C-alpha positions in Angstrom: -20.4 -62.3 -27.3 -22.3 -61.6 -30.2 -21.2 -63.3 -33.6 -20.7 -61.0 -36.8 -23.4 -62.6 -38.8 -25.9 -61.9 -35.5 -24.8 -58.3 -35.7 -25.1 -57.6 -39.4 -28.8 -59.7 -39.0 -29.7 -57.1 -36.3 -28.2 -53.8 -38.1 -30.0 -55.1 -41.4 -33.5 -55.8 -39.5 -36.6 -54.1 -40.6 -37.3 -53.6 -36.7 -36.1 -50.3 -35.6 -35.7 -51.7 -31.9 -33.5 -54.5 -33.2 -31.1 -51.8 -35.4 -30.9 -49.7 -32.3 -29.9 -52.7 -30.4 -27.0 -53.2 -33.0 -26.1 -49.5 -32.9 -25.6 -49.4 -29.1 -24.1 -52.6 -29.4 -21.2 -51.3 -32.2 -20.8 -48.0 -30.1 -19.7 -50.2 -27.3 -17.8 -52.6 -29.1 -16.0 -49.5 -30.7 -15.0 -47.7 -27.7 -14.1 -50.8 -25.8 -12.0 -52.6 -28.6 -8.5 -54.0 -28.1 -8.4 -56.3 -31.0 -7.0 -55.8 -34.7 -7.0 -52.6 -36.7 -9.0 -53.5 -39.5 -11.7 -54.8 -36.9 -12.0 -51.4 -35.3 -12.0 -49.8 -38.7 -15.1 -52.2 -39.8 -16.8 -51.2 -36.1 -16.2 -47.5 -37.0 -17.7 -47.6 -40.9 -20.9 -49.5 -39.0 -21.0 -46.5 -36.5 -21.1 -44.1 -39.9 -23.7 -46.3 -41.3 -26.2 -45.9 -38.4 -26.1 -42.1 -39.0 -28.2 -42.5 -41.9 -30.9 -44.9 -40.6 -34.2 -43.6 -40.9 -35.5 -44.2 -37.5 -34.7 -41.4 -34.8 -34.6 -44.4 -32.2 -31.5 -46.1 -34.1 -29.6 -42.6 -34.1 -30.7 -42.2 -30.3 -29.6 -45.7 -29.4 -26.1 -44.8 -31.2 -25.8 -41.4 -29.5 -26.4 -42.9 -26.2 -23.6 -45.5 -26.3 -21.2 -42.6 -27.4 -22.6 -39.9 -25.0 -20.1 -40.2 -21.8 -17.0 -41.1 -23.6 -14.0 -39.1 -24.2 -12.9 -41.3 -27.1 -16.2 -41.0 -29.0 -15.1 -40.5 -32.8 -15.6 -36.7 -33.2 -17.1 -36.8 -36.8 -19.8 -39.0 -35.6 -20.5 -36.7 -32.7 -20.8 -33.7 -35.1 -22.9 -35.5 -37.1 -25.5 -35.8 -34.2 -25.1 -32.0 -33.2 -27.2 -31.6 -36.4 -29.6 -34.5 -36.1 -33.1 -34.6 -34.1 -33.2 -31.6 -31.7 -33.7 -34.3 -28.7 -30.6 -36.3 -29.8 -28.6 -33.0 -30.6 -29.5 -31.5 -27.2 -28.5 -35.0 -25.4 -24.6 -34.8 -27.3 -24.2 -31.2 -26.2 -25.3 -31.5 -22.7 -23.5 -34.4 -22.0 -20.6 -35.5 -24.7 -17.3 -34.7 -23.0 -15.3 -35.1 -26.3 -16.7 -31.8 -28.0 -14.4 -29.2 -27.7 -14.9 -25.4 -27.4 -14.8 -24.7 -31.1 -17.6 -27.2 -31.8 -19.3 -25.6 -29.1 -19.2 -21.8 -30.2 -19.9 -22.9 -34.0 -23.2 -24.6 -32.5 -24.4 -21.7 -30.5 -24.1 -19.3 -33.1 -27.5 -21.0 -35.0 -28.7 -22.5 -31.9 -32.4 -22.0 -30.6 -32.8 -21.4 -26.5 -33.4 -25.2 -25.9 -30.1 -26.0 -27.4 -28.4 -23.1 -25.6 -30.0 -24.2 -22.4 -28.5 -27.9 -23.0 -25.1 -26.1 -23.6 -25.5 -24.0 -20.3 -25.9 -27.7 -18.5 -22.5 -29.5 -19.5 -20.8 -30.4 -16.6 -17.9 -28.0 -17.6 -17.9 -24.7 -19.1 -15.0 -22.4 -20.3 -15.2 -18.9 -20.1 -15.1 -18.3 -23.9 -18.3 -20.9 -24.1 -19.9 -19.0 -20.8 -19.5 -15.6 -23.1 -20.9 -17.1 -26.3 -23.6 -18.2 -24.3 -24.5 -15.0 -22.5 -23.9 -12.9 -26.0 -26.3 -15.2 -27.6 -29.2 -16.1 -25.3 -31.5 -14.2 -23.3 -32.7 -13.6 -19.4 -33.6 -17.4 -18.5 -29.6 -18.6 -19.9 -28.3 -15.9 -17.7 -30.3 -16.7 -14.4 -29.0 -20.5 -15.4 -25.3 -19.6 -15.7 -25.4 -17.3 -12.6 -27.1 -20.1 -10.7 -23.8 -22.3 -11.4 -21.0 -21.0 -9.0 -18.3 -23.0 -11.4 -19.5 -21.4 -14.3 -16.5 -19.2 -15.3 -17.4 -15.3 -15.8 -15.2 -12.5 -16.3 -14.9 -9.6 -14.1 -16.3 -7.3 -17.2 -19.3 -9.8 -17.9 -20.4 -9.7 -14.0 -20.2 -5.8 -14.4 -22.1 -5.4 -17.4 -24.7 -8.0 -16.1 -24.8 -6.1 -12.9 -25.3 -2.6 -14.8 -27.6 -3.7 -17.6 -29.9 -6.4 -15.6 -29.0 -6.6 -12.1 -30.1 -3.1 -11.1 -33.7 -3.9 -12.0 -34.0 -7.2 -11.8 -34.5 -8.5 -8.1 -33.9 -12.0 -9.2 -30.7 -11.5 -11.2 -29.7 -9.0 -8.5 -29.7 -11.5 -5.8 -27.8 -14.4 -7.8 -25.2 -11.7 -8.8 -24.8 -10.7 -5.2 -24.3 -14.6 -4.4 -21.3 -15.2 -6.4 -17.8 -14.7 -4.7 -16.4 -13.8 -8.0 -18.6 -10.5 -8.3 -16.2 -7.3 -8.5 -16.2 -4.8 -5.7 -17.7 -2.3 -7.5 -20.3 -4.2 -9.1 -21.4 -5.5 -5.7 -21.6 -2.0 -4.3 -23.6 -0.8 -7.4 -26.2 -3.7 -6.8 -26.1 -2.6 -2.9 -27.3 0.9 -3.8 -29.9 -0.6 -6.0 -31.4 -3.2 -3.1 -31.6 0.4 -1.0 -33.0 2.3 -3.7 -35.6 -0.8 -4.2 -36.3 -1.0 -0.7 -37.2 2.6 -0.6 -39.8 2.2 -3.0 -41.6 -0.9 -1.7 -44.8 -0.1 0.0 -44.5 -2.6 2.7 -41.2 -0.9 3.8 -42.1 2.4 3.4 -45.5 2.0 4.7 -44.1 0.5 8.2 -41.1 3.0 8.7 -41.2 6.4 9.0 -39.4 7.9 6.2 -36.6 9.8 8.2 -36.1 6.5 10.1 -35.9 4.5 6.9 -33.4 6.7 5.5 -31.3 6.5 8.3 -31.4 3.2 8.2 -30.8 2.6 4.4 -28.1 4.9 4.8 -26.3 3.2 7.3 -26.7 0.0 5.5 -25.2 1.3 2.6 -22.1 2.7 4.4 -21.9 -0.4 6.3 -21.8 -2.4 2.9 -19.4 0.1 1.3 -16.7 -0.2 3.9 -17.5 -4.3 4.4 -16.6 -4.5 0.5 -13.8 -2.2 1.1 -12.5 -4.4 3.8 -12.6 -7.7 1.9 -11.0 -6.0 -0.9 -8.1 -4.8 1.5 -7.8 -8.0 3.3 -7.3 -10.0 -0.1 -4.6 -6.9 -1.5 -6.8 -5.5 -3.8 -6.7 -2.0 -3.6 -8.2 -0.7 -6.7 -11.7 -0.6 -5.1 -10.4 2.0 -2.7 -8.7 4.2 -5.3 -12.0 4.0 -7.7 -13.5 5.4 -4.6 -11.1 8.3 -3.8 -10.9 9.0 -7.4 -14.9 9.2 -7.8 -15.2 11.3 -4.3 -16.8 8.6 -2.8 -14.9 8.7 0.4 -16.3 11.5 2.5 -15.5 12.1 6.4 -18.8 10.1 7.0 -17.4 7.0 5.2 -14.0 7.4 7.1 -15.6 7.5 10.4 -17.9 4.6 9.5 -14.8 2.3 8.4 -13.4 2.9 12.2 -16.5 2.4 14.1 -17.2 -0.6 12.2 -13.8 -2.2 12.6 -13.0 -1.8 9.1 -9.7 -1.0 9.5 -7.7 -2.3 6.4 -10.2 -0.3 4.3 -9.9 2.8 6.1 -5.9 2.3 5.6 -6.5 2.2 1.9 -8.2 5.2 1.9 -5.9 6.9 3.9 -2.8 5.7 1.9 -4.5 7.1 -1.4 -5.8 10.5 -0.2 -2.1 11.0 1.3 -0.4 9.3 -1.4 1.8 7.3 0.8 2.6 3.6 1.0 -0.1 1.8 2.8 2.3 -0.1 5.1 3.2 3.2 6.6 -0.4 4.3 6.9 -0.7 0.9 9.2 2.2 1.9 11.1 1.0 5.4 11.9 -2.5 4.0 13.0 -0.9 1.2 15.3 1.7 3.4 16.7 1.8 7.0 16.0 1.7 9.8 18.2 -0.9 12.5 17.9 1.0 14.7 16.1 1.9 12.2 13.5 -1.6 11.3 12.9 -2.6 14.9 12.8 0.2 15.3 10.0 -1.0 12.1 8.1 -4.4 13.4 8.0 -3.3 17.0 7.1 -2.0 15.4 4.0 -5.4 13.5 3.3 -6.7 17.4 3.0 -8.9 17.2 6.1 -9.6 20.1 8.2 -8.1 20.8 11.8 -11.1 20.1 13.5 -11.9 16.8 11.7 -8.2 15.9 12.1 -8.4 16.1 16.0 -11.5 14.1 15.9 -10.1 11.5 13.8 -7.1 11.2 16.0 -9.5 10.7 19.3 -11.3 8.3 17.6 -8.1 6.3 16.6 -6.8 6.5 20.1 -10.2 5.2 21.5 -10.3 2.5 18.9 -6.6 0.9 19.7 -7.8 0.2 23.1 -11.4 -1.7 22.1 -12.4 -4.5 19.6 -14.5 -2.6 17.4 -14.6 -5.4 14.6 -16.9 -7.7 16.8 -18.0 -6.0 20.0 -20.7 -3.8 19.7 -20.8 -2.9 23.3 -17.0 -1.4 22.6 -18.5 0.5 19.3 -21.1 2.1 21.4 -18.6 3.1 24.2 -16.3 4.8 21.9 -18.7 6.6 20.0 -20.5 8.1 23.2 -17.3 9.0 24.7 -16.1 10.7 21.4 -19.5 12.4 21.0 -19.2 14.0 24.9 -15.8 14.8 24.5 -16.8 17.0 21.1 -19.7 18.5 23.2 -17.2 19.5 26.3 -14.5 20.7 24.0 -16.6 23.2 22.0 -18.7 24.0 25.1 -21.9 22.5 23.3 -21.4 24.5 20.1 -20.3 22.2 17.5 -18.5 23.9 14.6 -19.6 23.9 11.1 -17.0 21.8 10.0 -17.7 18.9 12.3 -21.8 19.0 11.9 -22.0 16.2 9.5 -19.6 14.1 11.1 -21.4 14.9 14.8 -24.8 14.2 13.2 -23.4 10.9 12.3 -21.9 9.9 15.2 -25.2 10.6 17.1 -27.2 8.3 14.5 -24.8 5.8 15.6 -25.1 6.3 19.3 -28.8 5.6 19.2 -28.3 2.5 16.4 -25.3 1.0 18.8 -27.4 1.7 21.7 -30.4 -0.3 20.4 -28.1 -3.3 19.0 -26.1 -3.5 22.0 -29.1 -3.4 24.4 -30.9 -6.2 22.5 -31.0 -9.5 25.0 -29.3 -7.6 27.9 -32.4 -7.9 30.3 -33.4 -11.5 29.1 -29.8 -12.6 29.7 -29.8 -10.9 33.1 -33.0 -12.3 34.1 -31.4 -15.8 33.3 -28.4 -15.2 35.4 -29.9 -13.9 38.7 -32.6 -15.2 40.8 -33.4 -12.0 42.8 -36.6 -10.0 42.1 -36.7 -6.6 40.7 -37.6 -3.8 43.1 -40.2 -1.6 40.7 -41.9 1.4 42.1 -45.3 0.9 43.3 -48.1 3.6 41.6 -51.0 4.8 44.0 -54.4 4.4 42.3 -55.0 8.1 42.3 -51.7 8.6 40.6 -52.2 6.8 37.6 -53.1 8.4 34.4 -56.1 7.9 32.6 -55.1 8.1 28.7 -58.0 8.2 26.3 -58.7 5.4 24.2 -56.7 5.3 20.7 
């Protein structure tokens, strides 16, 4: 316990350290006070008196005493917000007693250091986040994007993706790591990643141009349909609607969705193209006859050859787990490719040339993926020796030195 006379002596001392002790004691006493009202009022007056102390150490001790208290008097906190920068930054960063209106009024005239301190508060509202982004620069945006709990609106994230993420690899990565990034913005950033890889010397120098283009196109298509699958699973149809309206959904994209097992996205696209309920599309995809499926795709505006190919692919997909089984995907694509060759006697119609080229690409890609690890797994399971042909010495080819 500290007597009143001792407290007054400390608060009037010429030593700033002793006055700082008095300021801190007064703050703690005020926050934990359970006595008479006049005593509480006297403590409040003492706190206000310490605001005029010439020593930063004293005012800092006062701020430290009130810093983490929700019951801290707002007039004193607002005065400390306009005190020395080190005190003001500590108050804005840690004080839970400040409300959004206090923070927004401060942000308007704050420097970069004060904005960063505000961005590191334990809790941020969407209103404060928007004010910070409007006022701050790139370092502040990075700091906020690093916080998964920072509330961004969909419009803010789209703007950040279009304005900053497309050309900035670090921001692009932070945006793509956020679960609340809108699907259309995610697709824009994926396309930006593909474009950046094309221009990277390490990548373009290690992979032949045509193969690199095929790899990036396949990866972009997979990302497009995977994003659509997540959106469809969450019941968010606007992504598929926007793709259809912007003519992003081609025969290749629809084929890729089925081959990758992204059936929900495929159904959303078909429902939008055919202008029929999604539930009816699901029923037809799961149980519809060839004629019913053909009629469904006719409503989508697809040609006869493409309709027949999709119907065949769906019948194959019904008997396979395309979402998780690489071998099943390879089998389905191979079977469909061979059926098309047989049906058309090796002369693929012009209407199917793009789709057939896609199936041929997938055949190679899926064969490579499915084959990885097969031989090593087989070798670990069997103890028998492999019978390899023996080459005679005179039959060996003499290859020139590279």
